[in-house]
Structures are given as C-alpha cells and as structure tokens.
PyMOL Python script that loads the backbone (N, CA, C, O; Angstrom):
from pymol import cmd

cmd.read_pdbstr("""\
ATOM      1  N   MET A   1     -40.270  21.401 -34.838  1.00  0.00           N
ATOM      2  CA  MET A   1     -39.172  21.983 -34.645  1.00  0.00           C
ATOM      3  C   MET A   1     -39.175  23.149 -34.121  1.00  0.00           C
ATOM      4  O   MET A   1     -39.842  24.092 -34.547  1.00  0.00           O
ATOM      5  N   TYR A   2     -38.294  23.184 -32.981  1.00  0.00           N
ATOM      6  CA  TYR A   2     -38.362  24.327 -32.176  1.00  0.00           C
ATOM      7  C   TYR A   2     -37.327  25.580 -32.407  1.00  0.00           C
ATOM      8  O   TYR A   2     -36.485  25.380 -33.282  1.00  0.00           O
ATOM      9  N   GLU A   3     -37.287  26.716 -31.803  1.00  0.00           N
ATOM     10  CA  GLU A   3     -36.117  27.735 -31.731  1.00  0.00           C
ATOM     11  C   GLU A   3     -34.947  27.171 -31.590  1.00  0.00           C
ATOM     12  O   GLU A   3     -34.973  25.942 -31.521  1.00  0.00           O
ATOM     13  N   PHE A   4     -34.065  27.616 -31.535  1.00  0.00           N
ATOM     14  CA  PHE A   4     -32.705  27.563 -31.105  1.00  0.00           C
ATOM     15  C   PHE A   4     -31.825  28.694 -30.899  1.00  0.00           C
ATOM     16  O   PHE A   4     -32.138  29.813 -31.307  1.00  0.00           O
ATOM     17  N   TRP A   5     -30.624  28.439 -30.220  1.00  0.00           N
ATOM     18  CA  TRP A   5     -29.567  29.578 -30.251  1.00  0.00           C
ATOM     19  C   TRP A   5     -28.372  28.741 -30.753  1.00  0.00           C
ATOM     20  O   TRP A   5     -28.409  27.514 -30.657  1.00  0.00           O
ATOM     21  N   LEU A   6     -27.119  29.500 -31.383  1.00  0.00           N
ATOM     22  CA  LEU A   6     -26.202  29.294 -31.821  1.00  0.00           C
ATOM     23  C   LEU A   6     -24.804  30.164 -31.326  1.00  0.00           C
ATOM     24  O   LEU A   6     -24.869  31.381 -31.504  1.00  0.00           O
ATOM     25  N   VAL A   7     -24.099  29.859 -30.984  1.00  0.00           N
ATOM     26  CA  VAL A   7     -22.758  30.875 -30.567  1.00  0.00           C
ATOM     27  C   VAL A   7     -21.647  30.639 -31.878  1.00  0.00           C
ATOM     28  O   VAL A   7     -21.129  29.608 -32.306  1.00  0.00           O
ATOM     29  N   TRP A   8     -21.539  31.958 -32.271  1.00  0.00           N
ATOM     30  CA  TRP A   8     -20.781  31.827 -33.652  1.00  0.00           C
ATOM     31  C   TRP A   8     -19.719  33.225 -33.375  1.00  0.00           C
ATOM     32  O   TRP A   8     -19.903  34.328 -32.860  1.00  0.00           O
ATOM     33  N   ASN A   9     -18.417  32.472 -34.069  1.00  0.00           N
ATOM     34  CA  ASN A   9     -17.144  33.839 -33.753  1.00  0.00           C
ATOM     35  C   ASN A   9     -16.729  33.739 -35.536  1.00  0.00           C
ATOM     36  O   ASN A   9     -16.262  32.784 -36.157  1.00  0.00           O
ATOM     37  N   PRO A  10     -17.034  34.843 -35.922  1.00  0.00           N
ATOM     38  CA  PRO A  10     -16.550  35.088 -37.297  1.00  0.00           C
ATOM     39  C   PRO A  10     -15.407  34.474 -37.762  1.00  0.00           C
ATOM     40  O   PRO A  10     -15.348  33.979 -38.888  1.00  0.00           O
ATOM     41  N   HIS A  11     -14.224  34.471 -36.740  1.00  0.00           N
ATOM     42  CA  HIS A  11     -13.057  34.019 -36.812  1.00  0.00           C
ATOM     43  C   HIS A  11     -12.720  32.705 -36.508  1.00  0.00           C
ATOM     44  O   HIS A  11     -11.539  32.456 -36.262  1.00  0.00           O
ATOM     45  N   GLY A  12     -13.621  31.750 -36.481  1.00  0.00           N
ATOM     46  CA  GLY A  12     -13.642  30.629 -35.874  1.00  0.00           C
ATOM     47  C   GLY A  12     -14.277  29.625 -36.585  1.00  0.00           C
ATOM     48  O   GLY A  12     -15.012  30.037 -37.483  1.00  0.00           O
ATOM     49  N   ASN A  13     -14.194  28.228 -36.418  1.00  0.00           N
ATOM     50  CA  ASN A  13     -15.299  27.255 -37.302  1.00  0.00           C
ATOM     51  C   ASN A  13     -16.728  27.845 -36.892  1.00  0.00           C
ATOM     52  O   ASN A  13     -17.081  28.589 -35.978  1.00  0.00           O
ATOM     53  N   ASN A  14     -17.489  27.135 -38.064  1.00  0.00           N
ATOM     54  CA  ASN A  14     -18.526  26.842 -37.759  1.00  0.00           C
ATOM     55  C   ASN A  14     -19.531  26.260 -36.613  1.00  0.00           C
ATOM     56  O   ASN A  14     -19.398  25.135 -36.132  1.00  0.00           O
ATOM     57  N   PRO A  15     -20.656  27.274 -36.206  1.00  0.00           N
ATOM     58  CA  PRO A  15     -21.220  26.267 -35.032  1.00  0.00           C
ATOM     59  C   PRO A  15     -21.573  24.875 -34.969  1.00  0.00           C
ATOM     60  O   PRO A  15     -22.369  24.392 -35.774  1.00  0.00           O
ATOM     61  N   LYS A  16     -21.043  24.223 -34.087  1.00  0.00           N
ATOM     62  CA  LYS A  16     -21.712  22.881 -34.111  1.00  0.00           C
ATOM     63  C   LYS A  16     -22.711  22.418 -33.269  1.00  0.00           C
ATOM     64  O   LYS A  16     -23.259  21.335 -33.473  1.00  0.00           O
ATOM     65  N   CYS A  17     -23.067  23.318 -32.114  1.00  0.00           N
ATOM     66  CA  CYS A  17     -23.826  23.158 -31.224  1.00  0.00           C
ATOM     67  C   CYS A  17     -24.792  23.683 -31.204  1.00  0.00           C
ATOM     68  O   CYS A  17     -24.741  24.913 -31.208  1.00  0.00           O
ATOM     69  N   ARG A  18     -26.119  23.023 -31.173  1.00  0.00           N
ATOM     70  CA  ARG A  18     -27.295  23.683 -30.992  1.00  0.00           C
ATOM     71  C   ARG A  18     -27.958  23.954 -29.620  1.00  0.00           C
ATOM     72  O   ARG A  18     -28.291  22.910 -29.059  1.00  0.00           O
ATOM     73  N   HIS A  19     -28.224  25.051 -28.959  1.00  0.00           N
ATOM     74  CA  HIS A  19     -28.558  25.245 -27.648  1.00  0.00           C
ATOM     75  C   HIS A  19     -29.901  25.506 -27.563  1.00  0.00           C
ATOM     76  O   HIS A  19     -30.325  26.278 -28.424  1.00  0.00           O
ATOM     77  N   ASP A  20     -30.851  24.993 -26.606  1.00  0.00           N
ATOM     78  CA  ASP A  20     -32.361  24.854 -26.623  1.00  0.00           C
ATOM     79  C   ASP A  20     -32.988  26.106 -26.110  1.00  0.00           C
ATOM     80  O   ASP A  20     -34.033  26.670 -26.433  1.00  0.00           O
ATOM     81  N   MET A  21     -31.662  26.521 -24.828  1.00  0.00           N
ATOM     82  CA  MET A  21     -32.391  27.704 -24.297  1.00  0.00           C
ATOM     83  C   MET A  21     -31.326  28.930 -24.498  1.00  0.00           C
ATOM     84  O   MET A  21     -30.162  28.553 -24.355  1.00  0.00           O
ATOM     85  N   ALA A  22     -31.469  30.211 -24.776  1.00  0.00           N
ATOM     86  CA  ALA A  22     -31.004  31.299 -24.435  1.00  0.00           C
ATOM     87  C   ALA A  22     -29.624  31.433 -23.744  1.00  0.00           C
ATOM     88  O   ALA A  22     -28.545  31.933 -24.060  1.00  0.00           O
ATOM     89  N   GLU A  23     -30.235  30.614 -22.397  1.00  0.00           N
ATOM     90  CA  GLU A  23     -29.114  30.592 -21.046  1.00  0.00           C
ATOM     91  C   GLU A  23     -27.967  29.691 -21.320  1.00  0.00           C
ATOM     92  O   GLU A  23     -26.876  29.863 -20.777  1.00  0.00           O
ATOM     93  N   THR A  24     -28.147  28.974 -21.949  1.00  0.00           N
ATOM     94  CA  THR A  24     -27.156  27.681 -22.180  1.00  0.00           C
ATOM     95  C   THR A  24     -26.199  28.556 -23.497  1.00  0.00           C
ATOM     96  O   THR A  24     -24.969  28.594 -23.471  1.00  0.00           O
ATOM     97  N   ALA A  25     -26.678  28.929 -24.123  1.00  0.00           N
ATOM     98  CA  ALA A  25     -25.906  29.771 -25.345  1.00  0.00           C
ATOM     99  C   ALA A  25     -25.226  30.678 -24.663  1.00  0.00           C
ATOM    100  O   ALA A  25     -24.006  30.515 -24.677  1.00  0.00           O
ATOM    101  N   ALA A  26     -25.635  31.583 -24.072  1.00  0.00           N
ATOM    102  CA  ALA A  26     -24.824  32.809 -23.587  1.00  0.00           C
ATOM    103  C   ALA A  26     -23.596  31.987 -22.493  1.00  0.00           C
ATOM    104  O   ALA A  26     -22.384  32.189 -22.557  1.00  0.00           O
ATOM    105  N   ALA A  27     -23.955  31.499 -21.991  1.00  0.00           N
ATOM    106  CA  ALA A  27     -23.024  30.771 -20.860  1.00  0.00           C
ATOM    107  C   ALA A  27     -21.614  30.077 -21.681  1.00  0.00           C
ATOM    108  O   ALA A  27     -20.430  30.108 -21.346  1.00  0.00           O
ATOM    109  N   GLU A  28     -22.206  29.525 -22.746  1.00  0.00           N
ATOM    110  CA  GLU A  28     -21.005  28.939 -23.655  1.00  0.00           C
ATOM    111  C   GLU A  28     -20.235  30.099 -24.566  1.00  0.00           C
ATOM    112  O   GLU A  28     -19.064  30.004 -24.935  1.00  0.00           O
ATOM    113  N   ALA A  29     -21.038  31.106 -24.828  1.00  0.00           N
ATOM    114  CA  ALA A  29     -20.384  32.386 -25.324  1.00  0.00           C
ATOM    115  C   ALA A  29     -19.560  32.816 -24.393  1.00  0.00           C
ATOM    116  O   ALA A  29     -18.363  32.955 -24.646  1.00  0.00           O
ATOM    117  N   GLU A  30     -20.063  33.080 -23.219  1.00  0.00           N
ATOM    118  CA  GLU A  30     -19.058  33.485 -21.900  1.00  0.00           C
ATOM    119  C   GLU A  30     -17.739  32.716 -22.165  1.00  0.00           C
ATOM    120  O   GLU A  30     -16.752  33.172 -22.743  1.00  0.00           O
ATOM    121  N   ARG A  31     -17.904  31.326 -21.587  1.00  0.00           N
ATOM    122  CA  ARG A  31     -17.091  30.465 -21.704  1.00  0.00           C
ATOM    123  C   ARG A  31     -15.873  30.249 -23.031  1.00  0.00           C
ATOM    124  O   ARG A  31     -14.927  29.467 -22.931  1.00  0.00           O
ATOM    125  N   LEU A  32     -16.045  30.807 -23.813  1.00  0.00           N
ATOM    126  CA  LEU A  32     -15.187  30.694 -25.344  1.00  0.00           C
ATOM    127  C   LEU A  32     -14.782  31.971 -25.236  1.00  0.00           C
ATOM    128  O   LEU A  32     -13.634  32.229 -25.599  1.00  0.00           O
ATOM    129  N   ALA A  33     -15.564  32.949 -24.758  1.00  0.00           N
ATOM    130  CA  ALA A  33     -14.755  34.567 -24.864  1.00  0.00           C
ATOM    131  C   ALA A  33     -13.691  34.484 -23.560  1.00  0.00           C
ATOM    132  O   ALA A  33     -12.791  35.322 -23.514  1.00  0.00           O
ATOM    133  N   ARG A  34     -13.785  33.616 -22.655  1.00  0.00           N
ATOM    134  CA  ARG A  34     -12.818  33.791 -21.254  1.00  0.00           C
ATOM    135  C   ARG A  34     -11.540  33.061 -22.239  1.00  0.00           C
ATOM    136  O   ARG A  34     -10.368  33.418 -22.111  1.00  0.00           O
ATOM    137  N   GLU A  35     -11.912  32.146 -23.086  1.00  0.00           N
ATOM    138  CA  GLU A  35     -10.891  31.359 -23.554  1.00  0.00           C
ATOM    139  C   GLU A  35      -9.999  32.106 -24.877  1.00  0.00           C
ATOM    140  O   GLU A  35      -8.856  31.871 -25.268  1.00  0.00           O
ATOM    141  N   HIS A  36     -10.586  32.672 -25.162  1.00  0.00           N
ATOM    142  CA  HIS A  36     -10.106  33.659 -26.118  1.00  0.00           C
ATOM    143  C   HIS A  36     -10.550  34.955 -26.020  1.00  0.00           C
ATOM    144  O   HIS A  36     -11.582  35.322 -26.582  1.00  0.00           O
ATOM    145  N   PRO A  37      -9.668  35.881 -25.170  1.00  0.00           N
ATOM    146  CA  PRO A  37      -9.613  37.051 -25.294  1.00  0.00           C
ATOM    147  C   PRO A  37      -9.627  37.866 -26.241  1.00  0.00           C
ATOM    148  O   PRO A  37      -8.956  37.425 -27.174  1.00  0.00           O
ATOM    149  N   GLY A  38     -10.204  39.147 -26.515  1.00  0.00           N
ATOM    150  CA  GLY A  38     -10.555  39.743 -27.819  1.00  0.00           C
ATOM    151  C   GLY A  38     -11.267  39.483 -28.741  1.00  0.00           C
ATOM    152  O   GLY A  38     -11.617  40.255 -29.634  1.00  0.00           O
ATOM    153  N   GLN A  39     -11.633  38.015 -28.567  1.00  0.00           N
ATOM    154  CA  GLN A  39     -12.526  37.540 -30.153  1.00  0.00           C
ATOM    155  C   GLN A  39     -14.223  37.925 -29.755  1.00  0.00           C
ATOM    156  O   GLN A  39     -14.459  38.180 -28.574  1.00  0.00           O
ATOM    157  N   ARG A  40     -15.073  37.948 -30.503  1.00  0.00           N
ATOM    158  CA  ARG A  40     -16.422  38.150 -30.153  1.00  0.00           C
ATOM    159  C   ARG A  40     -17.379  36.906 -30.461  1.00  0.00           C
ATOM    160  O   ARG A  40     -17.584  36.350 -31.540  1.00  0.00           O
ATOM    161  N   PHE A  41     -17.764  36.708 -29.535  1.00  0.00           N
ATOM    162  CA  PHE A  41     -18.748  35.444 -29.806  1.00  0.00           C
ATOM    163  C   PHE A  41     -20.280  36.030 -29.766  1.00  0.00           C
ATOM    164  O   PHE A  41     -20.776  36.704 -28.863  1.00  0.00           O
ATOM    165  N   TYR A  42     -21.016  35.509 -31.222  1.00  0.00           N
ATOM    166  CA  TYR A  42     -22.201  36.104 -31.013  1.00  0.00           C
ATOM    167  C   TYR A  42     -23.343  34.997 -30.788  1.00  0.00           C
ATOM    168  O   TYR A  42     -23.268  33.874 -31.286  1.00  0.00           O
ATOM    169  N   ILE A  43     -24.264  35.375 -30.092  1.00  0.00           N
ATOM    170  CA  ILE A  43     -25.481  34.303 -29.676  1.00  0.00           C
ATOM    171  C   ILE A  43     -26.510  34.761 -30.874  1.00  0.00           C
ATOM    172  O   ILE A  43     -27.036  35.869 -30.985  1.00  0.00           O
ATOM    173  N   VAL A  44     -26.631  33.871 -31.555  1.00  0.00           N
ATOM    174  CA  VAL A  44     -27.707  33.781 -32.575  1.00  0.00           C
ATOM    175  C   VAL A  44     -29.065  33.248 -32.542  1.00  0.00           C
ATOM    176  O   VAL A  44     -29.050  32.039 -32.773  1.00  0.00           O
ATOM    177  N   HIS A  45     -30.300  33.742 -32.327  1.00  0.00           N
ATOM    178  CA  HIS A  45     -31.227  33.208 -32.325  1.00  0.00           C
ATOM    179  C   HIS A  45     -32.248  32.895 -33.659  1.00  0.00           C
ATOM    180  O   HIS A  45     -32.903  33.713 -34.305  1.00  0.00           O
ATOM    181  N   ALA A  46     -32.154  31.521 -33.825  1.00  0.00           N
ATOM    182  CA  ALA A  46     -33.012  31.153 -34.987  1.00  0.00           C
ATOM    183  C   ALA A  46     -34.285  31.066 -34.842  1.00  0.00           C
ATOM    184  O   ALA A  46     -34.717  30.154 -34.137  1.00  0.00           O
ATOM    185  N   VAL A  47     -35.004  31.794 -35.339  1.00  0.00           N
ATOM    186  CA  VAL A  47     -36.702  31.714 -35.143  1.00  0.00           C
ATOM    187  C   VAL A  47     -37.117  31.361 -36.490  1.00  0.00           C
ATOM    188  O   VAL A  47     -38.336  31.203 -36.425  1.00  0.00           O
ATOM    189  N   GLU A  48     -36.763  31.182 -37.540  1.00  0.00           N
ATOM    190  CA  GLU A  48     -37.738  30.842 -38.713  1.00  0.00           C
ATOM    191  C   GLU A  48     -36.284  30.117 -39.823  1.00  0.00           C
ATOM    192  O   GLU A  48     -35.064  30.155 -39.664  1.00  0.00           O
ATOM    193  N   TYR A  49     -37.123  29.527 -40.883  1.00  0.00           N
ATOM    194  CA  TYR A  49     -36.324  28.771 -41.980  1.00  0.00           C
ATOM    195  C   TYR A  49     -37.069  29.051 -43.407  1.00  0.00           C
ATOM    196  O   TYR A  49     -38.292  29.177 -43.476  1.00  0.00           O
ATOM    197  N   ARG A  50     -36.479  29.108 -44.175  1.00  0.00           N
ATOM    198  CA  ARG A  50     -36.895  28.570 -45.478  1.00  0.00           C
ATOM    199  C   ARG A  50     -36.570  27.202 -45.913  1.00  0.00           C
ATOM    200  O   ARG A  50     -35.592  26.606 -45.463  1.00  0.00           O
ATOM    201  N   GLU A  51     -37.380  26.690 -46.787  1.00  0.00           N
ATOM    202  CA  GLU A  51     -36.801  25.252 -47.302  1.00  0.00           C
ATOM    203  C   GLU A  51     -37.822  25.306 -48.795  1.00  0.00           C
ATOM    204  O   GLU A  51     -38.884  25.915 -48.924  1.00  0.00           O
ATOM    205  N   VAL A  52     -37.213  24.591 -49.664  1.00  0.00           N
ATOM    206  CA  VAL A  52     -37.929  24.252 -50.786  1.00  0.00           C
ATOM    207  C   VAL A  52     -37.383  22.923 -51.459  1.00  0.00           C
ATOM    208  O   VAL A  52     -36.265  22.498 -51.749  1.00  0.00           O
ATOM    209  N   ASP A  53     -38.710  22.455 -51.573  1.00  0.00           N
ATOM    210  CA  ASP A  53     -38.782  20.942 -51.587  1.00  0.00           C
ATOM    211  C   ASP A  53     -38.914  20.601 -52.788  1.00  0.00           C
ATOM    212  O   ASP A  53     -40.105  20.352 -52.978  1.00  0.00           O
ATOM    213  N   VAL A  54     -38.114  20.408 -54.014  1.00  0.00           N
ATOM    214  CA  VAL A  54     -38.614  20.162 -55.483  1.00  0.00           C
ATOM    215  C   VAL A  54     -37.590  18.942 -55.801  1.00  0.00           C
ATOM    216  O   VAL A  54     -36.383  19.111 -55.629  1.00  0.00           O
ATOM    217  N   LEU A  55     -37.908  18.189 -56.087  1.00  0.00           N
ATOM    218  CA  LEU A  55     -37.324  16.596 -56.867  1.00  0.00           C
ATOM    219  C   LEU A  55     -38.108  16.453 -58.480  1.00  0.00           C
ATOM    220  O   LEU A  55     -39.284  16.263 -58.788  1.00  0.00           O
ATOM    221  N   ARG A  56     -36.887  16.638 -59.283  1.00  0.00           N
ATOM    222  CA  ARG A  56     -37.412  16.106 -60.476  1.00  0.00           C
ATOM    223  C   ARG A  56     -36.976  15.268 -61.395  1.00  0.00           C
ATOM    224  O   ARG A  56     -35.800  15.574 -61.589  1.00  0.00           O
ATOM    225  N   LYS A  57     -37.279  14.350 -62.093  1.00  0.00           N
ATOM    226  CA  LYS A  57     -36.299  13.838 -62.985  1.00  0.00           C
ATOM    227  C   LYS A  57     -36.205  14.269 -64.257  1.00  0.00           C
ATOM    228  O   LYS A  57     -37.238  14.485 -64.891  1.00  0.00           O
ATOM    229  N   VAL A  58     -35.085  14.440 -64.764  1.00  0.00           N
ATOM    230  CA  VAL A  58     -34.986  15.067 -66.108  1.00  0.00           C
ATOM    231  C   VAL A  58     -34.190  13.713 -67.001  1.00  0.00           C
ATOM    232  O   VAL A  58     -33.136  13.244 -66.572  1.00  0.00           O
ATOM    233  N   VAL A  59     -34.676  13.323 -67.937  1.00  0.00           N
ATOM    234  CA  VAL A  59     -33.987  12.328 -68.800  1.00  0.00           C
ATOM    235  C   VAL A  59     -33.326  12.982 -70.041  1.00  0.00           C
ATOM    236  O   VAL A  59     -34.016  13.330 -70.999  1.00  0.00           O
ATOM    237  N   LEU A  60     -32.154  13.123 -70.017  1.00  0.00           N
ATOM    238  CA  LEU A  60     -31.773  13.776 -71.354  1.00  0.00           C
ATOM    239  C   LEU A  60     -31.720  12.790 -72.205  1.00  0.00           C
ATOM    240  O   LEU A  60     -31.646  11.572 -72.043  1.00  0.00           O
ATOM    241  N   GLU A  61     -31.781  13.687 -73.459  1.00  0.00           N
ATOM    242  CA  GLU A  61     -31.670  13.026 -74.770  1.00  0.00           C
ATOM    243  C   GLU A  61     -30.462  12.476 -75.361  1.00  0.00           C
ATOM    244  O   GLU A  61     -29.580  13.333 -75.433  1.00  0.00           O
ATOM    245  N   LYS A  62     -30.098  11.253 -75.842  1.00  0.00           N
ATOM    246  CA  LYS A  62     -28.888  11.060 -76.628  1.00  0.00           C
ATOM    247  C   LYS A  62     -28.693  12.071 -77.527  1.00  0.00           C
ATOM    248  O   LYS A  62     -29.564  12.555 -78.250  1.00  0.00           O
ATOM    249  N   ASN A  63     -27.235  12.467 -77.460  1.00  0.00           N
ATOM    250  CA  ASN A  63     -26.687  13.416 -78.473  1.00  0.00           C
ATOM    251  C   ASN A  63     -26.291  12.313 -79.857  1.00  0.00           C
ATOM    252  O   ASN A  63     -25.225  11.701 -79.925  1.00  0.00           O
ATOM    253  N   PRO A  64     -27.517  12.225 -81.011  1.00  0.00           N
ATOM    254  CA  PRO A  64     -26.557  11.452 -81.979  1.00  0.00           C
ATOM    255  C   PRO A  64     -25.269  11.764 -82.836  1.00  0.00           C
ATOM    256  O   PRO A  64     -24.881  10.978 -83.700  1.00  0.00           O
ATOM    257  N   ASN A  65     -24.669  12.869 -82.573  1.00  0.00           N
ATOM    258  CA  ASN A  65     -23.372  13.230 -83.042  1.00  0.00           C
ATOM    259  C   ASN A  65     -22.223  12.796 -82.378  1.00  0.00           C
ATOM    260  O   ASN A  65     -21.131  13.078 -82.871  1.00  0.00           O
ATOM    261  N   ILE A  66     -22.306  11.963 -81.030  1.00  0.00           N
ATOM    262  CA  ILE A  66     -21.264  11.679 -80.227  1.00  0.00           C
ATOM    263  C   ILE A  66     -21.450  10.095 -80.260  1.00  0.00           C
ATOM    264  O   ILE A  66     -22.615   9.710 -80.167  1.00  0.00           O
ATOM    265  N   PRO A  67     -20.584   9.253 -80.364  1.00  0.00           N
ATOM    266  CA  PRO A  67     -20.629   7.633 -80.338  1.00  0.00           C
ATOM    267  C   PRO A  67     -20.282   7.237 -78.771  1.00  0.00           C
ATOM    268  O   PRO A  67     -19.505   7.726 -77.950  1.00  0.00           O
ATOM    269  N   PRO A  68     -21.202   6.141 -78.728  1.00  0.00           N
ATOM    270  CA  PRO A  68     -21.410   5.648 -77.424  1.00  0.00           C
ATOM    271  C   PRO A  68     -19.937   5.313 -77.332  1.00  0.00           C
ATOM    272  O   PRO A  68     -19.186   5.143 -78.292  1.00  0.00           O
ATOM    273  N   PHE A  69     -19.580   5.232 -75.872  1.00  0.00           N
ATOM    274  CA  PHE A  69     -18.059   4.603 -75.157  1.00  0.00           C
ATOM    275  C   PHE A  69     -18.413   3.092 -75.185  1.00  0.00           C
ATOM    276  O   PHE A  69     -17.608   2.261 -74.765  1.00  0.00           O
TER     277      PHE A  69
END
""", "prot")
cmd.dss("prot")
cmd.show_as("cartoon", "prot")
cmd.util.cbc("prot")
cmd.orient("prot")
C-alpha cells in the first residue's frame, strides 16, 4: 500500500476520493474551495496506519437457569 492524500472539509461529508499525488489533491481542494466560498478544504497526507488483526472464537456456556426457547 502506498501513501495517499485526501481532501477534507470539517463541515462536509467524509472524503470519498483517494489521491495518489499531492498535486491532484491540491487541485481538488482548490476546485471545491471555489465552489464553496468561505469553507476550508484541508489536504490530508496519509503516511502510516495501525491495524490489529485478532479473531477469536468464544463459545458461551448455556445458562442452566434460563429455559430454552
């Protein structure tokens, strides 16, 4: 996986487009800023992520005090 850029507006929807280059993200931010005067569009550079990959199976005991359905 490679680094990427997003354009984010804190008053808008979540970003839906990943940009592979800073230049395309900047162009998109400028386009959106022109469409929405007075709003800020941040160019966010993703360089790292964290992930925990844990899957476990837990079998629960039957409660003897509750009748079956």
